[in-house]
C-alpha atoms as a printed R data frame, in Angstrom:
    type eleno elety resid chain resno       x       y        z
1   ATOM     1    CA   UNK     A     1  -6.361 -23.479  -60.708
2   ATOM     2    CA   UNK     A     2  -7.840 -25.898  -63.246
3   ATOM     3    CA   UNK     A     3  -6.722 -26.320  -66.851
4   ATOM     4    CA   UNK     A     4  -9.332 -23.934  -68.293
5   ATOM     5    CA   UNK     A     5  -8.460 -21.287  -65.754
6   ATOM     6    CA   UNK     A     6  -4.776 -21.604  -66.584
7   ATOM     7    CA   UNK     A     7  -5.458 -21.172  -70.293
8   ATOM     8    CA   UNK     A     8  -7.710 -18.161  -69.651
9   ATOM     9    CA   UNK     A     9  -5.100 -16.594  -67.402
10  ATOM    10    CA   UNK     A    10  -2.377 -17.007  -69.988
11  ATOM    11    CA   UNK     A    11  -4.528 -15.437  -72.705
12  ATOM    12    CA   UNK     A    12  -6.092 -12.554  -70.811
13  ATOM    13    CA   UNK     A    13  -3.871 -11.620  -67.915
14  ATOM    14    CA   UNK     A    14  -0.450 -11.901  -69.516
15  ATOM    15    CA   UNK     A    15   0.817  -9.257  -71.924
16  ATOM    16    CA   UNK     A    16  -2.643  -7.815  -72.552
17  ATOM    17    CA   UNK     A    17  -1.415  -5.239  -75.062
18  ATOM    18    CA   UNK     A    18   0.350  -7.868  -77.169
19  ATOM    19    CA   UNK     A    19  -2.664 -10.154  -77.048
20  ATOM    20    CA   UNK     A    20  -4.997  -7.293  -78.002
21  ATOM    21    CA   UNK     A    21  -2.898  -6.280  -81.010
22  ATOM    22    CA   UNK     A    22  -2.560  -9.895  -82.143
23  ATOM    23    CA   UNK     A    23  -6.319 -10.417  -82.019
24  ATOM    24    CA   UNK     A    24  -6.886  -7.067  -83.776
25  ATOM    25    CA   UNK     A    25  -4.490  -8.061  -86.573
26  ATOM    26    CA   UNK     A    26  -6.283 -11.370  -87.103
27  ATOM    27    CA   UNK     A    27  -9.688  -9.653  -87.001
28  ATOM    28    CA   UNK     A    28  -8.689  -7.024  -89.578
29  ATOM    29    CA   UNK     A    29  -7.296  -9.651  -91.952
30  ATOM    30    CA   UNK     A    30 -10.320 -11.919  -91.594
31  ATOM    31    CA   UNK     A    31 -12.733  -9.011  -92.052
32  ATOM    32    CA   UNK     A    32 -11.115  -7.993  -95.350
33  ATOM    33    CA   UNK     A    33 -10.865 -11.565  -96.597
34  ATOM    34    CA   UNK     A    34 -14.485 -12.335  -95.641
35  ATOM    35    CA   UNK     A    35 -15.747  -9.280  -97.517
36  ATOM    36    CA   UNK     A    36 -13.697 -10.139 -100.611
37  ATOM    37    CA   UNK     A    37 -14.801 -13.779 -100.688
38  ATOM    38    CA   UNK     A    38 -18.431 -12.758 -100.178
39  ATOM    39    CA   UNK     A    39 -18.281 -10.346 -103.117
40  ATOM    40    CA   UNK     A    40 -16.684 -12.952 -105.402
41  ATOM    41    CA   UNK     A    41 -19.183 -15.596 -104.331
42  ATOM    42    CA   UNK     A    42 -22.119 -13.214 -104.811
43  ATOM    43    CA   UNK     A    43 -21.019 -12.309 -108.323
44  ATOM    44    CA   UNK     A    44 -20.429 -15.883 -109.432
45  ATOM    45    CA   UNK     A    45 -23.507 -17.346 -107.748
46  ATOM    46    CA   UNK     A    46 -25.639 -14.913 -109.728
47  ATOM    47    CA   UNK     A    47 -24.658 -16.776 -112.868
48  ATOM    48    CA   UNK     A    48 -26.426 -19.981 -111.961
49  ATOM    49    CA   UNK     A    49 -27.307 -22.796 -114.306
50  ATOM    50    CA   UNK     A    50 -30.308 -21.824 -116.434
51  ATOM    51    CA   UNK     A    51 -33.647 -23.650 -116.206
52  ATOM    52    CA   UNK     A    52 -33.399 -24.376 -119.928
53  ATOM    53    CA   UNK     A    53 -30.197 -24.854 -121.961
54  ATOM    54    CA   UNK     A    54 -29.251 -21.608 -123.703
55  ATOM    55    CA   UNK     A    55 -26.267 -20.325 -125.641
56  ATOM    56    CA   UNK     A    56 -25.471 -16.816 -126.816
57  ATOM    57    CA   UNK     A    57 -24.332 -15.962 -130.322
58  ATOM    58    CA   UNK     A    58 -22.484 -12.678 -130.788
59  ATOM    59    CA   UNK     A    59 -19.870 -11.191 -133.068
60  ATOM    60    CA   UNK     A    60 -16.463 -12.818 -132.870
61  ATOM    61    CA   UNK     A    61 -14.907  -9.392 -133.399
62  ATOM    62    CA   UNK     A    62 -16.377  -7.632 -130.378
63  ATOM    63    CA   UNK     A    63 -19.480  -7.458 -128.220
64  ATOM    64    CA   UNK     A    64 -19.885  -3.910 -129.552
65  ATOM    65    CA   UNK     A    65 -20.328  -5.170 -133.128
66  ATOM    66    CA   UNK     A    66 -23.901  -6.006 -134.146
67  ATOM    67    CA   UNK     A    67 -24.930  -8.961 -136.274
68  ATOM    68    CA   UNK     A    68 -27.331  -8.823 -139.250
69  ATOM    69    CA   UNK     A    69 -30.864  -9.725 -138.186
70  ATOM    70    CA   UNK     A    70 -30.957 -12.196 -141.070
71  ATOM    71    CA   UNK     A    71 -28.475 -14.343 -139.085
72  ATOM    72    CA   UNK     A    72 -31.430 -15.424 -136.974
73  ATOM    73    CA   UNK     A    73 -32.877 -17.636 -139.695
74  ATOM    74    CA   UNK     A    74 -29.552 -19.322 -140.333
75  ATOM    75    CA   UNK     A    75 -29.091 -20.039 -136.623
76  ATOM    76    CA   UNK     A    76 -32.626 -21.418 -136.317
77  ATOM    77    CA   UNK     A    77 -31.878 -24.025 -139.009
78  ATOM    78    CA   UNK     A    78 -29.087 -25.651 -136.991
79  ATOM    79    CA   UNK     A    79 -30.181 -29.058 -135.613
80  ATOM    80    CA   UNK     A    80 -30.796 -28.894 -131.882
81  ATOM    81    CA   UNK     A    81 -31.986 -25.277 -131.895
82  ATOM    82    CA   UNK     A    82 -35.481 -24.750 -130.519
83  ATOM    83    CA   UNK     A    83 -35.801 -20.943 -130.505
84  ATOM    84    CA   UNK     A    84 -33.766 -17.844 -131.344
85  ATOM    85    CA   UNK     A    85 -34.328 -14.475 -129.689
86  ATOM    86    CA   UNK     A    86 -32.639 -11.175 -130.694
87  ATOM    87    CA   UNK     A    87 -31.095  -9.398 -127.721
88  ATOM    88    CA   UNK     A    88 -29.601  -5.908 -128.063
89  ATOM    89    CA   UNK     A    89 -27.893  -4.045 -125.232
90  ATOM    90    CA   UNK     A    90 -29.107  -0.450 -125.316
91  ATOM    91    CA   UNK     A    91 -27.198   1.087 -122.430
92  ATOM    92    CA   UNK     A    92 -28.349   4.661 -122.003
93  ATOM    93    CA   UNK     A    93 -29.179   6.801 -118.976
94  ATOM    94    CA   UNK     A    94 -32.331   6.826 -116.864
95  ATOM    95    CA   UNK     A    95 -32.596  10.167 -115.011
96  ATOM    96    CA   UNK     A    96 -28.995   9.971 -113.769
97  ATOM    97    CA   UNK     A    97 -25.859   8.114 -114.855
98  ATOM    98    CA   UNK     A    98 -25.615   6.419 -111.467
99  ATOM    99    CA   UNK     A    99 -28.957   4.665 -112.120
100 ATOM   100    CA   UNK     A   100 -27.362   1.696 -113.808
101 ATOM   101    CA   UNK     A   101 -29.375  -1.366 -114.767
102 ATOM   102    CA   UNK     A   102 -29.628  -3.670 -117.771
103 ATOM   103    CA   UNK     A   103 -31.673  -2.406 -120.735
104 ATOM   104    CA   UNK     A   104 -32.278  -4.700 -123.704
105 ATOM   105    CA   UNK     A   105 -34.234  -4.533 -126.929
106 ATOM   106    CA   UNK     A   106 -35.920  -7.796 -127.902
107 ATOM   107    CA   UNK     A   107 -39.123  -9.361 -129.279
108 ATOM   108    CA   UNK     A   108 -41.746  -9.171 -126.485
109 ATOM   109    CA   UNK     A   109 -43.908 -12.053 -127.715
110 ATOM   110    CA   UNK     A   110 -40.975 -14.498 -127.540
111 ATOM   111    CA   UNK     A   111 -39.401 -13.573 -124.196
112 ATOM   112    CA   UNK     A   112 -41.274 -16.025 -121.971
113 ATOM   113    CA   UNK     A   113 -40.508 -18.920 -124.287
114 ATOM   114    CA   UNK     A   114 -36.804 -18.141 -123.956
115 ATOM   115    CA   UNK     A   115 -37.048 -17.335 -120.240
116 ATOM   116    CA   UNK     A   116 -39.565 -19.661 -118.570
117 ATOM   117    CA   UNK     A   117 -38.158 -18.574 -115.205
118 ATOM   118    CA   UNK     A   118 -39.853 -15.193 -115.698
119 ATOM   119    CA   UNK     A   119 -43.348 -14.932 -114.208
120 ATOM   120    CA   UNK     A   120 -45.607 -12.242 -115.709
121 ATOM   121    CA   UNK     A   121 -49.419 -11.884 -115.441
122 ATOM   122    CA   UNK     A   122 -51.086 -12.707 -118.775
123 ATOM   123    CA   UNK     A   123 -52.894  -9.382 -119.045
124 ATOM   124    CA   UNK     A   124 -49.667  -7.453 -118.507
125 ATOM   125    CA   UNK     A   125 -47.833  -9.551 -121.077
126 ATOM   126    CA   UNK     A   126 -50.548  -8.935 -123.659
127 ATOM   127    CA   UNK     A   127 -50.423  -5.213 -122.908
128 ATOM   128    CA   UNK     A   128 -46.665  -5.111 -123.475
129 ATOM   129    CA   UNK     A   129 -46.839  -7.084 -126.724
130 ATOM   130    CA   UNK     A   130 -49.543  -4.756 -128.058
131 ATOM   131    CA   UNK     A   131 -47.681  -1.521 -127.221
132 ATOM   132    CA   UNK     A   132 -44.740  -0.765 -129.524
133 ATOM   133    CA   UNK     A   133 -43.300   1.716 -126.994
134 ATOM   134    CA   UNK     A   134 -44.119  -0.404 -123.972
135 ATOM   135    CA   UNK     A   135 -41.570  -2.066 -121.736
136 ATOM   136    CA   UNK     A   136 -41.321  -4.807 -119.126
137 ATOM   137    CA   UNK     A   137 -39.318  -4.269 -115.947
138 ATOM   138    CA   UNK     A   138 -38.257  -6.557 -113.134
139 ATOM   139    CA   UNK     A   139 -39.867  -6.315 -109.706
140 ATOM   140    CA   UNK     A   140 -36.568  -5.262 -108.109
141 ATOM   141    CA   UNK     A   141 -36.274  -2.371 -110.547
142 ATOM   142    CA   UNK     A   142 -39.897  -1.382 -109.953
143 ATOM   143    CA   UNK     A   143 -39.336  -1.372 -106.210
144 ATOM   144    CA   UNK     A   144 -36.084   0.567 -106.456
145 ATOM   145    CA   UNK     A   145 -37.568   3.444 -108.486
146 ATOM   146    CA   UNK     A   146 -41.132   3.118 -107.162
147 ATOM   147    CA   UNK     A   147 -42.454   2.350 -110.636
148 ATOM   148    CA   UNK     A   148 -45.910   0.977 -111.405
149 ATOM   149    CA   UNK     A   149 -47.910   0.000 -114.467
150 ATOM   150    CA   UNK     A   150 -48.551   2.940 -116.787
151 ATOM   151    CA   UNK     A   151 -45.574   4.995 -115.590
152 ATOM   152    CA   UNK     A   152 -43.372   6.664 -118.187
153 ATOM   153    CA   UNK     A   153 -39.664   5.955 -118.457
154 ATOM   154    CA   UNK     A   154 -37.350   8.064 -120.612
155 ATOM   155    CA   UNK     A   155 -34.012   6.454 -121.494
156 ATOM   156    CA   UNK     A   156 -31.469   8.743 -123.118
157 ATOM   157    CA   UNK     A   157 -29.221   6.765 -125.438
158 ATOM   158    CA   UNK     A   158 -25.435   6.769 -125.391
159 ATOM   159    CA   UNK     A   159 -24.466   3.765 -127.505
160 ATOM   160    CA   UNK     A   160 -27.471   4.491 -129.717
161 ATOM   161    CA   UNK     A   161 -27.992   8.241 -130.359
162 ATOM   162    CA   UNK     A   162 -31.732   8.130 -129.736
163 ATOM   163    CA   UNK     A   163 -34.145   8.600 -126.854
164 ATOM   164    CA   UNK     A   164 -36.561   5.899 -125.766
165 ATOM   165    CA   UNK     A   165 -39.928   7.126 -124.481
166 ATOM   166    CA   UNK     A   166 -41.303   4.021 -122.809
167 ATOM   167    CA   UNK     A   167 -44.385   3.081 -120.817
168 ATOM   168    CA   UNK     A   168 -44.296   0.357 -118.158
169 ATOM   169    CA   UNK     A   169 -46.731  -2.307 -119.347
170 ATOM   170    CA   UNK     A   170 -45.518  -5.370 -117.430
171 ATOM   171    CA   UNK     A   171 -43.657  -6.126 -114.207
172 ATOM   172    CA   UNK     A   172 -42.036  -9.519 -114.027
173 ATOM   173    CA   UNK     A   173 -40.529 -11.498 -111.197
174 ATOM   174    CA   UNK     A   174 -38.198 -14.472 -111.277
175 ATOM   175    CA   UNK     A   175 -39.196 -17.877 -109.979
176 ATOM   176    CA   UNK     A   176 -35.658 -18.105 -108.617
177 ATOM   177    CA   UNK     A   177 -35.470 -15.652 -105.706
178 ATOM   178    CA   UNK     A   178 -31.696 -15.229 -106.064
179 ATOM   179    CA   UNK     A   179 -31.989 -13.826 -109.604
180 ATOM   180    CA   UNK     A   180 -31.305 -10.164 -110.189
181 ATOM   181    CA   UNK     A   181 -34.421  -8.625 -111.752
182 ATOM   182    CA   UNK     A   182 -33.113  -5.073 -112.080
183 ATOM   183    CA   UNK     A   183 -33.700  -5.209 -115.823
184 ATOM   184    CA   UNK     A   184 -35.737  -3.413 -118.482
185 ATOM   185    CA   UNK     A   185 -36.842  -5.022 -121.749
186 ATOM   186    CA   UNK     A   186 -38.384  -3.097 -124.625
187 ATOM   187    CA   UNK     A   187 -39.490  -3.782 -128.199
188 ATOM   188    CA   UNK     A   188 -36.519  -3.886 -130.560
189 ATOM   189    CA   UNK     A   189 -38.808  -2.794 -133.432
190 ATOM   190    CA   UNK     A   190 -39.137   0.558 -131.677
191 ATOM   191    CA   UNK     A   191 -35.344   0.918 -131.640
192 ATOM   192    CA   UNK     A   192 -35.126  -0.190 -135.265
193 ATOM   193    CA   UNK     A   193 -37.620   2.479 -136.219
194 ATOM   194    CA   UNK     A   194 -35.720   5.207 -134.381
195 ATOM   195    CA   UNK     A   195 -32.419   4.115 -135.936
196 ATOM   196    CA   UNK     A   196 -33.737   3.992 -139.516
197 ATOM   197    CA   UNK     A   197 -34.121   0.212 -139.783
198 ATOM   198    CA   UNK     A   198 -30.484  -1.000 -139.764
199 ATOM   199    CA   UNK     A   199 -31.903  -4.526 -139.291
200 ATOM   200    CA   UNK     A   200 -29.272  -5.671 -136.786
201 ATOM   201    CA   UNK     A   201 -29.133  -7.243 -133.336
202 ATOM   202    CA   UNK     A   202 -26.435  -7.120 -130.700
203 ATOM   203    CA   UNK     A   203 -26.650 -10.858 -130.087
204 ATOM   204    CA   UNK     A   204 -28.966 -13.839 -130.373
205 ATOM   205    CA   UNK     A   205 -29.984 -15.954 -127.403
206 ATOM   206    CA   UNK     A   206 -30.556 -19.516 -128.499
207 ATOM   207    CA   UNK     A   207 -32.726 -22.040 -126.668
208 ATOM   208    CA   UNK     A   208 -31.609 -25.625 -127.201
209 ATOM   209    CA   UNK     A   209 -33.525 -28.865 -127.060
210 ATOM   210    CA   UNK     A   210 -31.227 -30.460 -124.465
211 ATOM   211    CA   UNK     A   211 -28.022 -29.910 -122.497
212 ATOM   212    CA   UNK     A   212 -26.256 -32.372 -124.777
213 ATOM   213    CA   UNK     A   213 -26.767 -29.981 -127.693
214 ATOM   214    CA   UNK     A   214 -24.646 -27.172 -126.218
215 ATOM   215    CA   UNK     A   215 -21.273 -28.166 -127.671
216 ATOM   216    CA   UNK     A   216 -22.358 -29.482 -131.102
217 ATOM   217    CA   UNK     A   217 -24.788 -26.606 -131.714
218 ATOM   218    CA   UNK     A   218 -22.208 -24.008 -130.676
219 ATOM   219    CA   UNK     A   219 -19.664 -25.472 -133.065
220 ATOM   220    CA   UNK     A   220 -22.193 -25.766 -135.878
221 ATOM   221    CA   UNK     A   221 -23.316 -22.143 -135.552
222 ATOM   222    CA   UNK     A   222 -19.782 -20.768 -135.578
223 ATOM   223    CA   UNK     A   223 -18.844 -23.033 -138.462
224 ATOM   224    CA   UNK     A   224 -21.814 -21.716 -140.451
225 ATOM   225    CA   UNK     A   225 -20.529 -18.126 -140.175
226 ATOM   226    CA   UNK     A   226 -16.831 -18.958 -140.506
227 ATOM   227    CA   UNK     A   227 -14.903 -16.923 -143.056
228 ATOM   228    CA   UNK     A   228 -17.889 -14.614 -143.599
229 ATOM   229    CA   UNK     A   229 -18.206 -10.876 -143.038
230 ATOM   230    CA   UNK     A   230 -19.867 -11.576 -139.707
231 ATOM   231    CA   UNK     A   231 -18.072 -14.415 -137.942
232 ATOM   232    CA   UNK     A   232 -19.672 -15.436 -134.668
233 ATOM   233    CA   UNK     A   233 -18.661 -16.649 -131.260
234 ATOM   234    CA   UNK     A   234 -21.133 -18.928 -129.516
235 ATOM   235    CA   UNK     A   235 -20.801 -19.624 -125.798
236 ATOM   236    CA   UNK     A   236 -22.817 -20.720 -122.822
237 ATOM   237    CA   UNK     A   237 -24.925 -18.232 -120.924
238 ATOM   238    CA   UNK     A   238 -22.648 -18.438 -117.883
239 ATOM   239    CA   UNK     A   239 -19.486 -17.895 -119.929
240 ATOM   240    CA   UNK     A   240 -21.070 -14.933 -121.693
241 ATOM   241    CA   UNK     A   241 -22.147 -13.293 -118.429
242 ATOM   242    CA   UNK     A   242 -18.774 -13.859 -116.793
243 ATOM   243    CA   UNK     A   243 -17.149 -11.847 -119.582
244 ATOM   244    CA   UNK     A   244 -18.557  -8.716 -117.997
245 ATOM   245    CA   UNK     A   245 -17.109  -9.700 -114.628
246 ATOM   246    CA   UNK     A   246 -13.741 -10.458 -116.250
247 ATOM   247    CA   UNK     A   247 -13.575  -6.825 -117.303
248 ATOM   248    CA   UNK     A   248 -12.804  -6.135 -113.642
249 ATOM   249    CA   UNK     A   249  -9.927  -8.598 -113.833
250 ATOM   250    CA   UNK     A   250  -9.611 -12.168 -112.623
251 ATOM   251    CA   UNK     A   251 -11.300 -11.537 -109.298
252 ATOM   252    CA   UNK     A   252 -11.252 -15.205 -108.285
253 ATOM   253    CA   UNK     A   253  -7.473 -15.378 -108.739
254 ATOM   254    CA   UNK     A   254  -7.163 -12.096 -106.848
255 ATOM   255    CA   UNK     A   255  -9.265 -13.474 -103.994
256 ATOM   256    CA   UNK     A   256  -7.115 -16.620 -103.810
257 ATOM   257    CA   UNK     A   257  -3.923 -14.542 -103.823
258 ATOM   258    CA   UNK     A   258  -5.211 -12.237 -101.085
259 ATOM   259    CA   UNK     A   259  -6.393 -15.246  -99.101
260 ATOM   260    CA   UNK     A   260  -2.954 -16.856  -99.247
261 ATOM   261    CA   UNK     A   261  -1.262 -13.619  -98.195
262 ATOM   262    CA   UNK     A   262  -3.726 -13.147  -95.326
263 ATOM   263    CA   UNK     A   263  -3.198 -16.721  -94.125
264 ATOM   264    CA   UNK     A   264   0.595 -16.420  -94.209
265 ATOM   265    CA   UNK     A   265   0.491 -13.041  -92.437
266 ATOM   266    CA   UNK     A   266  -1.778 -14.297  -89.662
267 ATOM   267    CA   UNK     A   267   0.293 -17.473  -89.360
268 ATOM   268    CA   UNK     A   268   3.434 -15.399  -88.752
269 ATOM   269    CA   UNK     A   269   1.673 -13.043  -86.339
270 ATOM   270    CA   UNK     A   270   0.132 -15.767  -84.184
271 ATOM   271    CA   UNK     A   271   3.240 -17.935  -84.426
272 ATOM   272    CA   UNK     A   272   5.420 -15.083  -83.222
273 ATOM   273    CA   UNK     A   273   3.030 -14.308  -80.376
274 ATOM   274    CA   UNK     A   274   2.961 -17.917  -79.195
275 ATOM   275    CA   UNK     A   275   6.732 -18.326  -79.507
276 ATOM   276    CA   UNK     A   276   7.301 -15.229  -77.377
277 ATOM   277    CA   UNK     A   277   4.695 -16.359  -74.862
278 ATOM   278    CA   UNK     A   278   6.262 -19.811  -74.474
279 ATOM   279    CA   UNK     A   279   9.781 -18.380  -74.204
280 ATOM   280    CA   UNK     A   280   8.660 -16.034  -71.429
281 ATOM   281    CA   UNK     A   281   6.973 -18.905  -69.593
282 ATOM   282    CA   UNK     A   282   9.829 -21.413  -69.740
283 ATOM   283    CA   UNK     A   283  10.206 -21.412  -65.960
284 ATOM   284    CA   UNK     A   284   6.466 -21.709  -65.423
285 ATOM   285    CA   UNK     A   285   6.261 -24.689  -67.763
286 ATOM   286    CA   UNK     A   286   9.140 -26.348  -65.919
287 ATOM   287    CA   UNK     A   287   7.306 -25.857  -62.614
288 ATOM   288    CA   UNK     A   288   4.148 -27.370  -64.095
289 ATOM   289    CA   UNK     A   289   6.147 -30.421  -65.131
290 ATOM   290    CA   UNK     A   290   7.558 -30.811  -61.633
291 ATOM   291    CA   UNK     A   291   3.982 -30.700  -60.340
292 ATOM   292    CA   UNK     A   292   3.098 -33.691  -62.502
293 ATOM   293    CA   UNK     A   293   1.817 -32.138  -65.727
294 ATOM   294    CA   UNK     A   294   2.531 -34.632  -68.498
295 ATOM   295    CA   UNK     A   295   4.008 -33.522  -71.869
296 ATOM   296    CA   UNK     A   296   0.656 -34.163  -73.569
297 ATOM   297    CA   UNK     A   297  -1.130 -31.810  -71.176
298 ATOM   298    CA   UNK     A   298   1.492 -29.093  -71.668
299 ATOM   299    CA   UNK     A   299   1.114 -29.461  -75.430
300 ATOM   300    CA   UNK     A   300  -2.677 -29.219  -75.081
301 ATOM   301    CA   UNK     A   301  -2.460 -26.018  -73.030
302 ATOM   302    CA   UNK     A   302  -0.208 -24.163  -75.477
303 ATOM   303    CA   UNK     A   303  -2.022 -25.439  -78.567
304 ATOM   304    CA   UNK     A   304  -5.419 -24.506  -77.109
305 ATOM   305    CA   UNK     A   305  -4.179 -20.990  -76.392
306 ATOM   306    CA   UNK     A   306  -3.036 -20.629  -79.992
307 ATOM   307    CA   UNK     A   307  -6.321 -21.896  -81.443
308 ATOM   308    CA   UNK     A   308  -8.407 -19.703  -79.123
309 ATOM   309    CA   UNK     A   309  -6.337 -16.661  -80.067
310 ATOM   310    CA   UNK     A   310  -6.975 -17.351  -83.737
311 ATOM   311    CA   UNK     A   311 -10.681 -18.167  -83.270
312 ATOM   312    CA   UNK     A   312 -11.368 -15.015  -81.236
313 ATOM   313    CA   UNK     A   313  -9.654 -12.855  -83.845
314 ATOM   314    CA   UNK     A   314 -11.436 -14.642  -86.686
315 ATOM   315    CA   UNK     A   315 -14.824 -14.232  -85.026
316 ATOM   316    CA   UNK     A   316 -14.220 -10.522  -84.400
317 ATOM   317    CA   UNK     A   317 -13.444 -10.141  -88.103
318 ATOM   318    CA   UNK     A   318 -16.282 -12.315  -89.420
319 ATOM   319    CA   UNK     A   319 -19.141 -10.931  -87.327
320 ATOM   320    CA   UNK     A   320 -18.825  -7.295  -88.532
321 ATOM   321    CA   UNK     A   321 -18.759  -8.556  -92.123
322 ATOM   322    CA   UNK     A   322 -21.949 -10.488  -91.392
323 ATOM   323    CA   UNK     A   323 -23.556  -7.416  -89.814
324 ATOM   324    CA   UNK     A   324 -22.776  -5.378  -92.944
325 ATOM   325    CA   UNK     A   325 -24.776  -7.680  -95.225
326 ATOM   326    CA   UNK     A   326 -27.987  -5.628  -95.171
327 ATOM   327    CA   UNK     A   327 -26.242  -2.213  -95.484
328 ATOM   328    CA   UNK     A   328 -24.160  -3.435  -98.426
329 ATOM   329    CA   UNK     A   329 -27.249  -4.744 -100.230
330 ATOM   330    CA   UNK     A   330 -29.025  -1.442  -99.594
331 ATOM   331    CA   UNK     A   331 -26.040   0.530 -100.867
332 ATOM   332    CA   UNK     A   332 -25.784  -1.673 -103.962
333 ATOM   333    CA   UNK     A   333 -29.441  -1.080 -104.741
334 ATOM   334    CA   UNK     A   334 -29.152   2.696 -104.334
335 ATOM   335    CA   UNK     A   335 -25.895   2.914 -106.290
336 ATOM   336    CA   UNK     A   336 -27.061   0.657 -109.123
337 ATOM   337    CA   UNK     A   337 -24.427  -2.002 -108.400
338 ATOM   338    CA   UNK     A   338 -26.485  -4.942 -109.597
339 ATOM   339    CA   UNK     A   339 -23.672  -7.458 -109.093
340 ATOM   340    CA   UNK     A   340 -23.727  -6.701 -105.340
341 ATOM   341    CA   UNK     A   341 -27.474  -6.774 -104.800
342 ATOM   342    CA   UNK     A   342 -27.255 -10.493 -104.050
343 ATOM   343    CA   UNK     A   343 -24.428 -10.011 -101.537
344 ATOM   344    CA   UNK     A   344 -24.489 -12.512  -98.699
345 ATOM   345    CA   UNK     A   345 -22.126 -14.636  -96.638
346 ATOM   346    CA   UNK     A   346 -22.773 -18.032  -98.157
347 ATOM   347    CA   UNK     A   347 -22.004 -21.253  -96.342
348 ATOM   348    CA   UNK     A   348 -18.934 -21.775  -98.521
349 ATOM   349    CA   UNK     A   349 -17.490 -18.423  -97.406
350 ATOM   350    CA   UNK     A   350 -18.126 -19.248  -93.747
351 ATOM   351    CA   UNK     A   351 -16.483 -22.650  -94.188
352 ATOM   352    CA   UNK     A   352 -13.394 -21.133  -95.841
353 ATOM   353    CA   UNK     A   353 -12.947 -18.536  -93.098
354 ATOM   354    CA   UNK     A   354 -13.460 -21.151  -90.368
355 ATOM   355    CA   UNK     A   355 -10.959 -23.448  -92.070
356 ATOM   356    CA   UNK     A   356  -8.323 -20.714  -92.327
357 ATOM   357    CA   UNK     A   357  -8.806 -19.669  -88.702
358 ATOM   358    CA   UNK     A   358  -8.474 -23.228  -87.382
359 ATOM   359    CA   UNK     A   359  -5.522 -23.979  -89.646
360 ATOM   360    CA   UNK     A   360  -3.704 -20.855  -88.481
361 ATOM   361    CA   UNK     A   361  -4.428 -21.672  -84.849
362 ATOM   362    CA   UNK     A   362  -3.087 -25.215  -85.076
363 ATOM   363    CA   UNK     A   363  -0.186 -24.506  -87.435
364 ATOM   364    CA   UNK     A   364   1.117 -21.478  -85.529
365 ATOM   365    CA   UNK     A   365   0.865 -23.195  -82.161
366 ATOM   366    CA   UNK     A   366   2.161 -26.622  -83.065
367 ATOM   367    CA   UNK     A   367   5.903 -25.894  -82.916
368 ATOM   368    CA   UNK     A   368   5.794 -23.834  -79.678
369 ATOM   369    CA   UNK     A   369   3.512 -26.451  -78.107
370 ATOM   370    CA   UNK     A   370   5.763 -29.313  -79.171
371 ATOM   371    CA   UNK     A   371   8.879 -27.562  -77.857
372 ATOM   372    CA   UNK     A   372   7.116 -26.830  -74.548
373 ATOM   373    CA   UNK     A   373   6.117 -30.464  -74.113
374 ATOM   374    CA   UNK     A   374   9.742 -31.542  -74.593
375 ATOM   375    CA   UNK     A   375  11.214 -28.896  -72.289
376 ATOM   376    CA   UNK     A   376  13.922 -30.200  -69.960
377 ATOM   377    CA   UNK     A   377  12.823 -29.546  -66.375
378 ATOM   378    CA   UNK     A   378  16.315 -28.743  -65.061
379 ATOM   379    CA   UNK     A   379  17.008 -26.296  -67.892
380 ATOM   380    CA   UNK     A   380  13.624 -24.719  -67.395
381 ATOM   381    CA   UNK     A   381  14.038 -24.290  -63.631
382 ATOM   382    CA   UNK     A   382  17.184 -22.268  -64.186
383 ATOM   383    CA   UNK     A   383  14.802 -19.517  -65.297
384 ATOM   384    CA   UNK     A   384  13.211 -19.601  -61.838
385 ATOM   385    CA   UNK     A   385  16.185 -19.909  -59.475
């Protein structure tokens, strides 16, 4: 029997039940960890660096507190500011509460200047700007609800106690294919009219002249409203978006914690399996040494078994997670879980899982392999005779 055959025999033919349960334990742990890392990566990768530098100005008290619309002029006067766009989260319900997607009130004529990554046909953009009750939706949203130009959309308010009767006038797509375009934008003047002209905005999105302006402009804006009735908090677009994710808790820290626990658990499982296997094969290893197997070859055999055990279990956990990519994206779209619509197993996730699997294989097998290579032949043969 050659070396490969010996390794295969030790893995498959010996203690099949123990081997099966060990592989199943590794697979279950790797499946759960892969899914968790993929979700975290999908959420965070959605908040990519913007094409143009932007910061968001909102109330320092709470995101639920609106700012006076007059704040826009004061913000626009800060050096380094190129454009200021009001942006009000409407919330509300479209047909059913489970149909969740972003709904914002803004100034239609200024949207493309703030968001050059949006691509909208000129005729549709003009139609939206001209219609006070018109709206623009993303192509993903249009596809999800089978919406087309001219269709009516009724949004029942919850944060705002009014109903929006909107008409789809424009359908936009993003030049970045990874962007989530499940969004609806409507004319804030329409909301102002329904609410009796409170002249407020939930936040202001600020386009800057360069990336170097982010820190000084942010400080200048907040300093301008300091000690006033409406103090502001200015932050980067990514930081602002991640606030919504942080409402779920520190998911990155949770993923790291779970990953450490999974690695330790698998390390103990595989280590225990290999230690038991080597202890049961003490006599066999002694015989191999008497037949001329050098310590290095013995070490290679045991270590290879450990790594293969870990790799097989890791693969059986990773592949189902990969196969679930399309179903998860479909479920996210139907359930309105926008943060999961970009779910995928990125290269970084694959690399992390592969690294953990290989580390576990080597680390758990190193001590049993080393002890086997140093086994005293006489002591080992006592197990045979």
